[in-house]
Backbone bond lengths (Angstrom), bond angles and torsions (degrees), N, CA, C in turn:
res aa  C-N    CA-C-N  psi(-1)  N-CA   C-N-CA  omega(-1)  CA-C   N-CA-C  phi
1 X - - - 1.475 - - 1.510 109.07 -
2 X 1.325 114.29 125.74 1.470 119.96 -178.88 1.521 108.52 -104.90
3 X 1.311 114.23 121.68 1.461 118.74 -179.76 1.531 110.31 -78.46
4 X 1.342 116.95 144.83 1.463 121.91 174.98 1.517 114.11 99.00
5 X 1.371 118.44 -8.75 1.471 119.23 -179.73 1.532 110.51 -66.64
6 X 1.323 117.23 -43.32 1.467 120.52 178.89 1.518 112.09 -61.67
7 X 1.338 115.67 -39.76 1.461 119.95 178.17 1.523 110.80 -64.95
8 X 1.337 116.52 -41.36 1.469 120.09 179.49 1.524 111.31 -64.67
9 X 1.353 116.88 -40.45 1.464 119.35 178.10 1.528 110.88 -63.92
10 X 1.321 115.83 -41.44 1.473 119.38 179.25 1.517 111.76 -64.09
11 X 1.327 116.87 -41.55 1.460 120.04 178.41 1.523 111.05 -67.99
12 X 1.356 116.37 -31.35 1.465 119.67 177.57 1.520 111.37 -63.50
13 X 1.337 116.64 -41.72 1.465 120.71 177.02 1.535 110.29 -62.18
14 X 1.330 115.81 -41.28 1.463 119.76 179.43 1.521 111.48 -63.92
15 X 1.327 116.88 -42.93 1.469 120.34 -179.73 1.530 111.69 -65.26
16 X 1.346 116.51 -38.57 1.468 118.92 176.98 1.535 111.35 -62.28
17 X 1.330 115.97 -38.48 1.468 120.16 -179.64 1.528 111.12 -67.53
18 X 1.310 116.37 -36.92 1.468 120.45 179.76 1.528 111.03 -61.82
19 X 1.323 116.72 -37.68 1.459 121.04 -176.49 1.528 113.26 -79.22
20 X 1.311 117.90 -13.29 1.469 120.61 -179.52 1.529 110.78 -80.75
21 X 1.354 116.82 157.56 1.476 119.91 177.40 1.524 110.73 -63.37
22 X 1.314 114.60 147.46 1.462 120.26 -179.74 1.518 110.64 -79.48
23 X 1.345 116.14 140.29 1.458 121.48 177.18 1.532 111.74 -102.06
24 X 1.322 116.43 7.87 1.456 120.70 -178.05 1.523 110.78 -71.39
25 X 1.316 116.02 133.14 1.463 121.49 175.32 1.525 107.66 -105.74
26 X 1.312 116.63 111.81 1.454 120.68 179.97 1.528 109.39 -74.94
27 X 1.317 115.66 132.65 1.465 120.58 -174.86 1.519 109.01 -146.14
28 X 1.318 120.31 139.80 1.469 127.04 2.47 1.536 113.81 -85.64
29 X 1.322 117.81 -10.49 1.465 120.71 179.34 1.522 109.52 -117.02
30 X 1.309 115.59 145.29 1.461 121.32 -178.83 1.527 109.73 -119.06
31 X 1.326 115.80 133.23 1.461 120.69 176.76 1.530 109.35 -74.94
32 X 1.301 116.02 135.98 1.464 121.04 -179.94 1.518 109.97 -130.41
33 X 1.323 114.52 152.08 1.456 120.46 174.71 1.516 110.90 -87.45
34 X 1.325 115.58 -164.09 1.454 120.33 -176.43 1.526 111.77 -63.84
35 X 1.341 117.02 -46.61 1.463 120.27 -179.13 1.532 111.25 -68.98
36 X 1.315 116.53 -38.60 1.457 120.06 178.68 1.525 112.15 -64.69
37 X 1.343 116.19 -40.01 1.463 119.89 178.11 1.525 111.24 -66.53
38 X 1.334 116.15 -40.46 1.466 119.87 178.79 1.531 110.57 -61.45
39 X 1.328 117.14 -41.48 1.463 121.29 178.74 1.524 111.12 -66.48
40 X 1.332 116.39 -39.10 1.461 120.31 -178.40 1.524 111.84 -66.69
41 X 1.321 117.14 -34.01 1.466 121.04 -178.28 1.526 112.55 -95.53
42 X 1.333 117.24 6.17 1.454 120.99 176.69 1.515 113.99 69.51
43 X 1.328 117.19 33.26 1.462 121.83 -179.12 1.521 110.04 -126.62
44 X 1.299 115.38 160.69 1.457 119.29 170.33 1.529 108.24 -78.12
45 X 1.323 116.29 166.85 1.465 119.12 -179.25 1.529 111.92 -61.47
46 X 1.356 119.64 -47.32 1.475 118.70 175.08 1.527 112.78 -62.43
47 X 1.357 116.32 -35.49 1.457 119.09 179.10 1.516 112.20 -64.11
48 X 1.335 116.53 -38.55 1.458 119.93 177.46 1.517 110.56 -65.17
49 X 1.322 117.41 -40.10 1.468 121.27 -178.07 1.526 110.62 -64.50
50 X 1.320 117.49 -41.65 1.464 120.46 -175.82 1.523 113.09 -85.19
51 X 1.344 117.34 -36.17 1.453 119.77 -175.94 1.523 112.92 -88.08
52 X 1.322 116.56 -33.40 1.468 120.30 -178.77 1.521 108.59 -134.03
53 X 1.318 116.82 69.84 1.475 120.17 -174.89 1.523 114.32 -62.57
54 X 1.341 116.82 -33.42 1.471 119.24 -180.00 1.522 110.42 -64.79
55 X 1.340 115.88 -43.42 1.457 119.91 177.61 1.524 110.98 -63.41
56 X 1.326 116.27 -38.42 1.463 120.23 179.66 1.517 111.23 -63.58
57 X 1.338 116.91 -43.89 1.471 120.88 179.75 1.522 110.12 -64.49
58 X 1.325 116.87 -43.42 1.466 119.76 178.78 1.520 110.87 -61.96
59 X 1.345 116.99 -37.91 1.463 120.61 179.40 1.525 110.96 -66.48
60 X 1.321 117.05 -40.28 1.468 120.79 179.32 1.529 110.41 -64.81
61 X 1.331 116.55 -38.56 1.466 120.67 -179.54 1.529 112.53 -80.78
62 X 1.331 117.54 -6.43 1.467 120.64 178.33 1.504 114.41 83.79
63 X 1.345 117.53 19.60 1.463 120.86 -179.23 1.524 113.73 -102.95
64 X 1.316 118.07 -9.03 1.459 120.40 -176.19 1.530 110.12 -79.17
65 X 1.317 115.62 133.06 1.462 121.97 -179.85 1.522 109.74 -125.79
66 X 1.310 116.31 145.82 1.453 121.72 174.22 1.523 108.24 -124.67
67 X 1.318 114.63 148.85 1.464 120.02 -177.85 1.521 110.25 -73.47
68 X 1.315 115.48 136.05 1.459 121.66 179.03 1.521 108.80 -121.59
69 X 1.302 116.69 123.22 1.458 121.73 177.31 1.519 109.40 -124.25
70 X 1.316 117.30 119.66 1.468 118.57 178.64 1.519 111.24 -65.54
71 X 1.306 116.98 145.13 1.455 122.00 -179.97 1.533 109.35 -71.38
72 X 1.330 115.55 126.53 1.455 120.80 -179.76 1.522 109.50 -123.13
73 X 1.319 115.26 149.55 1.462 120.13 175.98 1.527 109.62 -76.24
74 X 1.329 116.56 155.97 1.463 120.85 -178.63 1.527 111.59 -63.91
75 X 1.353 116.87 -24.62 1.472 120.53 179.71 1.521 112.73 -86.83
76 X 1.312 117.77 3.24 1.467 120.40 -179.33 1.532 110.42 -59.90
77 X 1.333 115.97 132.19 1.459 121.08 179.51 1.520 109.13 -101.66
78 X 1.315 116.66 114.12 1.454 121.08 178.84 1.510 111.61 -85.65
79 X 1.321 116.05 -176.11 1.461 120.13 -179.63 1.533 109.97 -98.11
80 X 1.315 114.95 50.31 1.456 121.53 176.43 1.531 108.63 -153.83
81 X 1.318 115.82 176.63 1.456 121.08 -179.34 1.524 109.92 -132.17
82 X 1.325 114.70 152.33 1.463 121.48 173.13 1.517 107.47 -116.62
83 X 1.326 115.05 127.34 1.460 120.58 -174.94 1.520 109.49 -126.10
84 X 1.341 115.65 132.33 1.457 122.24 177.20 1.521 108.61 -107.27
85 X 1.313 115.75 107.51 1.462 120.34 -176.87 1.524 111.64 -62.69
86 X 1.330 117.35 -35.47 1.458 120.79 -177.06 1.528 112.42 -69.18
87 X 1.334 118.19 -17.83 1.456 121.39 178.51 1.532 112.08 -96.68
88 X 1.300 116.97 -14.25 1.469 120.91 -174.43 1.522 110.73 -83.99
89 X 1.323 116.45 132.61 1.469 122.36 178.05 1.523 112.36 -102.78
90 X 1.339 117.12 -2.91 1.454 119.96 -179.39 1.515 113.41 75.32
91 X 1.339 117.56 24.15 1.471 120.62 -178.05 1.527 112.36 -71.74
92 X 1.338 117.18 -18.56 1.473 123.06 177.38 1.522 113.41 67.09
93 X 1.332 117.71 22.39 1.470 119.58 176.50 1.523 110.82 -63.16
94 X 1.320 117.22 -36.38 1.466 120.53 179.58 1.517 111.08 -62.71
95 X 1.327 116.67 -42.63 1.465 120.50 179.82 1.528 111.56 -67.26
96 X 1.327 116.83 -35.71 1.466 120.58 -179.24 1.524 111.58 -68.88
97 X 1.338 117.20 -35.02 1.462 120.75 -176.34 1.525 112.87 -87.92
98 X 1.325 118.15 -11.12 1.466 120.20 -179.12 1.524 110.33 -67.24
99 X 1.338 119.17 119.52 1.471 120.52 -176.82 1.526 113.31 -70.97
100 X 1.325 117.67 -17.91 1.465 120.82 -178.30 1.523 112.44 -104.19
101 X 1.304 116.97 -8.16 1.462 120.10 178.23 1.515 113.69 65.72
102 X 1.327 117.30 41.16 1.473 120.38 -175.49 1.526 112.24 -99.17
103 X 1.322 118.17 -0.91 1.459 121.60 179.37 1.526 108.51 -102.72
104 X 1.315 115.65 123.72 1.466 121.53 -179.64 1.522 108.96 -114.56
105 X 1.329 116.35 122.28 1.459 121.46 -179.53 1.527 108.60 -127.24
106 X 1.320 115.72 128.89 1.462 122.44 174.72 1.520 106.96 -122.64
107 X 1.328 116.50 122.04 1.465 121.03 -176.81 1.523 110.94 -124.45
108 X 1.312 113.56 162.07 1.455 122.10 175.18 1.520 107.94 -128.82
109 X 1.332 118.48 151.05 1.470 119.49 177.12 1.527 110.41 -57.37
110 X 1.317 115.69 123.88 1.452 118.98 -175.17 1.511 113.87 -95.56
111 X 1.347 117.91 -22.73 1.452 120.51 -177.05 1.514 112.99 66.87
112 X 1.355 116.55 23.29 1.465 121.66 -177.28 1.523 108.47 -111.62
113 X 1.311 115.94 138.99 1.469 121.94 177.44 1.528 111.53 53.37
114 X 1.328 116.04 43.47 1.467 120.37 -174.55 1.524 111.41 -61.83
115 X 1.335 117.01 -39.78 1.460 119.05 -175.65 1.512 112.64 -72.59
116 X 1.353 118.00 -26.07 1.462 119.69 177.65 1.529 112.25 -86.34
117 X 1.330 116.86 -12.37 1.456 120.76 -170.38 1.509 105.68 122.76
118 X 1.317 117.54 108.81 1.453 121.47 -166.40 1.519 113.65 -58.23
119 X 1.341 116.15 135.85 1.454 122.13 172.74 1.524 108.45 -93.06
120 X 1.328 116.41 139.52 1.448 120.74 -176.41 1.527 110.70 -99.70
121 X 1.307 115.66 149.62 1.459 120.84 173.09 1.521 108.00 -77.60
122 X 1.318 117.29 123.62 1.462 122.23 -173.93 1.521 109.54 -90.86
123 X 1.319 115.32 113.94 1.461 120.91 179.77 1.528 110.93 -90.04
124 X 1.329 116.41 -40.68 1.470 121.58 -179.25 1.521 109.97 -134.70
125 X 1.325 115.68 134.26 1.472 121.41 174.63 1.525 106.35 -144.40
126 X 1.332 117.09 94.46 1.460 122.83 -176.41 1.523 110.34 -115.75
127 X 1.338 115.71 140.51 1.459 121.92 174.85 1.519 108.11 -127.77
128 X 1.315 116.89 120.63 1.465 121.96 179.34 1.532 108.94 -88.55
129 X 1.329 117.03 92.53 1.461 120.73 -178.14 1.530 112.16 -71.90
130 X 1.324 117.40 -14.29 1.457 119.75 177.19 1.513 112.84 -68.40
131 X 1.327 117.40 -25.62 1.468 122.60 178.71 1.523 112.06 -106.65
132 X 1.309 117.28 -4.88 1.459 121.22 -175.13 1.532 111.13 -74.94
133 X 1.336 116.83 140.40 1.467 120.92 175.30 1.530 110.72 -103.65
134 X 1.350 116.69 5.38 1.467 123.20 173.16 1.533 112.00 55.37
135 X 1.315 114.71 44.70 1.465 119.99 176.34 1.523 111.59 -77.03
136 X 1.350 116.87 -18.58 1.466 123.87 176.49 1.526 113.37 69.65
137 X 1.321 118.42 18.19 1.463 119.53 175.15 1.527 111.07 -64.04
138 X 1.320 116.69 -31.52 1.462 120.04 178.65 1.527 110.75 -65.94
139 X 1.327 116.14 -36.31 1.465 120.57 178.80 1.525 110.39 -67.81
140 X 1.330 116.63 -40.51 1.469 120.45 177.87 1.527 111.02 -65.72
141 X 1.333 116.67 -34.31 1.464 120.22 -175.02 1.519 113.01 -78.57
142 X 1.318 118.38 -20.16 1.468 120.87 -175.73 1.533 110.32 -66.35
143 X 1.341 118.76 116.35 1.471 120.13 -175.62 1.525 114.06 -77.40
144 X 1.327 117.38 -15.71 1.463 120.02 -175.96 1.531 112.85 -116.37
145 X 1.323 117.57 13.66 1.469 122.07 178.96 1.522 111.49 54.65
146 X 1.321 116.29 40.65 1.463 120.14 177.20 1.521 111.65 -85.72
147 X 1.337 116.56 -26.65 1.458 121.44 -177.30 1.525 109.78 -113.28
148 X 1.324 115.80 130.62 1.462 122.07 -178.71 1.526 109.06 -132.21
149 X 1.319 115.25 154.73 1.452 118.89 169.19 1.524 108.73 -71.56
150 X 1.328 116.01 143.86 1.456 119.90 177.81 1.518 111.09 -85.03
151 X 1.320 116.44 -179.14 1.460 121.15 -177.38 1.526 113.03 -120.04
152 X 1.323 117.31 4.59 1.467 120.60 -178.83 1.527 109.99 -103.02
153 X 1.317 115.42 154.02 1.469 119.54 177.73 1.529 110.49 -132.62
154 X 1.316 116.58 28.42 1.473 120.89 -176.36 1.520 110.86 -116.86
155 X 1.296 117.09 49.97 1.463 121.24 -178.33 1.517 112.20 -105.82
156 X 1.325 117.72 23.33 1.454 120.42 178.38 1.523 111.56 -66.34
157 X 1.334 116.94 140.11 1.463 122.48 179.40 1.522 109.63 -139.96
158 X 1.311 114.58 168.53 1.464 120.19 179.00 1.520 112.47 -92.40
159 X 1.325 117.51 -16.79 1.450 121.90 -179.31 1.529 109.91 -119.15
160 X 1.315 116.58 134.62 1.462 120.24 -179.39 1.519 112.44 -63.21
161 X 1.321 116.36 -33.82 1.463 118.73 -179.03 1.534 111.66 -64.42
162 X 1.325 117.01 -23.55 1.462 120.11 178.75 1.523 112.15 -75.80
163 X 1.318 117.43 -11.02 1.459 121.52 178.03 1.523 112.79 -85.09
164 X 1.324 116.44 -5.75 1.460 120.68 176.90 1.521 108.53 -87.33
165 X 1.326 115.97 116.77 1.465 121.08 179.27 1.517 109.10 -88.76
166 X 1.317 116.02 117.24 1.460 120.59 178.85 1.525 110.27 -86.75
167 X 1.297 116.00 175.96 1.459 120.99 177.87 1.522 110.75 -59.46
168 X 1.321 116.54 -43.34 1.474 120.20 179.70 1.524 111.35 -64.85
169 X 1.340 117.04 -37.97 1.468 120.50 178.19 1.525 110.70 -63.79
170 X 1.317 116.35 -43.70 1.465 120.68 -178.95 1.525 111.54 -65.59
171 X 1.319 116.42 -35.50 1.466 119.76 179.64 1.521 110.80 -71.81
172 X 1.332 116.42 -39.22 1.461 120.48 -172.52 1.523 113.56 -79.19
173 X 1.325 118.12 -28.86 1.455 118.74 -174.02 1.525 111.99 -70.09
174 X 1.344 117.24 153.46 1.478 120.54 -178.66 1.515 111.72 -58.69
175 X 1.304 115.77 145.43 1.466 121.95 -178.94 1.532 109.31 -92.36
176 X 1.338 114.54 89.71 1.464 121.55 175.74 1.524 109.54 -125.80
177 X 1.330 117.77 66.76 1.467 119.95 -175.86 1.518 112.46 -69.93
178 X 1.321 114.41 149.23 1.458 119.95 172.88 1.525 109.23 -73.75
179 X 1.325 116.44 151.75 1.470 119.81 178.16 1.523 111.69 -85.90
180 X 1.334 117.45 5.90 1.464 120.24 179.37 1.525 109.86 -62.37
181 X 1.329 116.26 129.47 1.467 124.02 -179.78 1.526 111.84 60.56
182 X 1.311 116.81 25.05 1.456 121.49 178.55 1.535 108.72 -134.70
183 X 1.348 118.01 77.22 1.466 120.68 -175.80 1.517 113.50 -62.86
184 X 1.342 117.61 -25.43 1.458 119.02 -178.81 1.523 111.49 -65.49
185 X 1.321 117.35 -28.61 1.462 120.05 178.75 1.528 110.92 -74.34
186 X 1.322 115.87 -36.43 1.461 118.51 177.75 1.520 111.00 -68.43
187 X 1.323 116.93 -32.63 1.464 119.78 176.10 1.525 110.87 -64.96
188 X 1.326 117.00 -31.13 1.459 121.65 177.24 1.528 112.21 -82.96
189 X 1.361 116.57 -1.56 1.463 122.70 -177.33 1.528 110.66 57.62
190 X 1.318 114.42 37.75 1.467 120.14 178.42 1.522 110.39 -81.99
191 X 1.334 116.55 141.16 1.459 122.22 174.92 1.523 108.22 -132.19
192 X 1.332 118.12 126.58 1.469 120.10 -178.78 1.520 113.45 -66.46
193 X 1.326 117.71 -13.70 1.465 120.70 -178.92 1.528 112.25 -93.35
194 X 1.339 116.48 -3.37 1.462 120.75 177.26 1.522 112.45 -108.19
195 X 1.334 116.51 -32.10 1.450 119.30 -173.05 1.523 109.96 -155.36
196 X 1.324 114.63 164.63 1.453 121.10 174.34 1.529 108.84 -97.03
197 X 1.323 115.86 158.55 1.461 121.55 -179.10 1.531 107.67 -121.58
198 X 1.333 115.47 80.82 1.454 120.55 -177.11 1.530 112.72 -80.63
199 X 1.318 117.30 -24.65 1.457 121.02 -178.38 1.532 110.11 -76.38
200 X 1.328 116.56 110.45 1.464 120.01 -176.03 1.524 111.88 -66.40
201 X 1.341 117.73 -22.93 1.457 120.31 -179.76 1.522 111.73 -68.17
202 X 1.329 117.17 -32.73 1.458 120.76 179.76 1.525 112.22 -79.65
203 X 1.318 117.53 -11.56 1.461 120.69 -177.38 1.515 113.27 -83.99
204 X 1.329 117.33 -12.74 1.456 119.97 -175.50 1.512 113.17 -108.95
205 X 1.317 115.44 161.60 1.459 121.56 179.30 1.520 112.11 -80.83
206 X 1.311 117.34 -23.90 1.459 120.65 -178.23 1.512 108.48 -154.16
207 X 1.305 115.23 162.51 1.453 121.07 176.93 1.527 109.42 -99.60
208 X 1.325 115.63 152.46 1.462 120.15 177.55 1.525 109.19 -66.34
209 X 1.322 119.37 130.08 1.471 121.36 -177.17 1.523 111.53 -65.69
210 X 1.316 115.73 149.22 1.465 120.94 179.02 1.525 110.10 -81.52
211 X 1.323 115.04 167.90 1.467 120.14 178.83 1.526 109.90 -63.88
212 X 1.344 116.23 -38.27 1.463 120.25 -178.99 1.528 111.73 -63.37
213 X 1.348 116.65 -45.24 1.465 119.57 -179.21 1.522 111.67 -66.55
214 X 1.332 117.09 -37.74 1.462 120.11 177.69 1.527 111.29 -66.45
215 X 1.349 116.13 -40.57 1.461 119.87 178.68 1.525 111.32 -62.67
216 X 1.334 114.76 -42.41 1.464 118.54 179.73 1.523 111.23 -65.47
217 X 1.324 115.80 -40.92 1.468 119.44 -174.81 1.526 112.41 -74.06
218 X 1.316 116.33 -42.91 1.469 119.54 -170.41 1.526 113.89 -102.61
219 X 1.335 118.32 -11.35 1.465 120.17 -179.34 1.529 110.91 -116.47
220 X 1.325 116.07 -62.71 1.455 120.17 -174.86 1.525 112.03 -66.36
221 X 1.319 117.48 -46.61 1.461 120.35 -179.48 1.524 111.51 -64.38
222 X 1.341 116.64 -36.08 1.466 119.46 178.80 1.523 111.31 -67.81
223 X 1.340 116.42 -38.56 1.462 119.24 177.56 1.518 110.42 -63.06
224 X 1.338 116.30 -40.06 1.458 120.57 178.79 1.521 111.04 -63.75
225 X 1.327 117.29 -43.73 1.469 121.72 179.57 1.531 111.09 -63.98
226 X 1.347 116.37 -40.70 1.458 119.42 179.81 1.523 111.13 -66.36
227 X 1.347 115.72 -37.28 1.463 119.32 179.00 1.524 111.11 -65.99
228 X 1.319 117.11 -37.96 1.471 121.14 178.16 1.524 110.40 -66.10
229 X 1.335 116.46 -41.23 1.469 120.29 -179.43 1.526 111.56 -64.30
230 X 1.344 115.40 -36.80 1.467 118.74 -179.18 1.537 110.34 -70.80
């Protein structure tokens, strides 16, 4: 029995791995050399040296970084939400359908759109993403397409309380909703990774009917039908 053969075989495997190309993907920024920086900025290597000498020096020293974003589909569901206040009526359907009870809504009588079904003034709209499993049942339940899944997955924090999205947080964050369960966005060929969708009218499948259209449909047309039947 010769001692050390197993150790030599193990070290041989390690040495072979060292010599192989790395499969590590640096994120969110990737270090690049001179040629990599030139390719990233759309220049030749001499062009980078003469036109952007500071970048060239940083690349040679190994300090130059370029942003790397993995390609995602438009239906990708991130660990955030996009909320359109102008589309929300405060019906709390999302909170009722949430299996974990992480959505908190406090409303007051708004006296708005009473004849169509009263819209409430929303005082509190909180989502605890720290407990959320992102099943998106709340998005499916929303009758007015006010709540959407987001497209970002970089909401990590050091404090749990920072994972609670308040009404102000939802209003202030960029509007990059996922197209998941939103066919109207796919018809518009919208992609959350190309543009933002600030217009709340384009985020929904339909617009709330006006008083005139409801009156015509449910009052005038019914009177006409009853008169014909008589």
